[in-house]
N, C-alpha and C positions, 0 to 999 in steps of 0.2 A: 390629415396631415394639420399640423398645427402653424399659426404666423411665428415666422421667427426674424430673430434682427439680422440685416443683411452681414453676412462675413464678405473677405476679399482675400484671395490669395492662397487658397487652405486646398482646392481640389488639384490633384495630377494623375496624369496618366502613367509618367514611369513609375510603374507596381515594384522596379528593380531598387527605390530609395525608400522602397516602406520600411518605418519601425516599428519592429514588434512589440507589442504589448502599450503601441501608443498610439502610432496612426489607425486609422479607422477604413478597412478595406471594403469600396463596394462594386458587389459582384453585379451585373444585371443581369446575369441568369437567377437571380434570386429577386421573387415573383411583388417582394417588395419594395425593388424600387421600378417595375416596369410604369410607371407615370410618373417616375421623376422628374423624369426632362433630359435626364443624361443621357451622350450617344456614345460610350464606351466605359467599361468597368475601368474605374478610377479608386485612387485612395484621396483620405482627408487625412490632408498633414495638419496635425494639432498644433502644430508647432508656430503653424502660419496662420493660424486666425486670427483677424484683425476686422473691429467693431468698426463699421463704414456710419455714416448717415444714410441714410433711405432714399435720399433724393440725389446722390452721388450714381449712384444705378437707375441704368437707365434700360427700362425693360423686365420683362421676369426671365429669369435665372437657371431656374429650375426648384424642386420642389425637396423638402427631407420628408420623409415620414417620422411622426408623433416617436417611435418607438429607438428610430435610431437616432432622433437626437438626445432624447434622454439617457442613452448608453453613451456618446460624445461627453454629456457633460456630464455624469458618472466620474469618466476615466479622468478627466479633467478635473471633475470635483478632486479625486482621488490623490493626484497628482498635488493638488494645493495644499489638500491640509495636510498631507507626508502620510 
């Protein structure tokens, strides 16, 4: 797992709000997410990603596997590039 810039407001337990082909589904049944620190299955709402200063976050909020970060970055990059 790589060190990533902090993000805020992007994780949701409201799975019914997932936007297919945009948001990222994190299924805790997937072995890749066993050590991520999340307590339940959720989605990463890509429309709500925001960079915040590291000092604005107190304590550890979890970890995202490098492979997952690459998928999310590619998805965002594809959208930005068009």
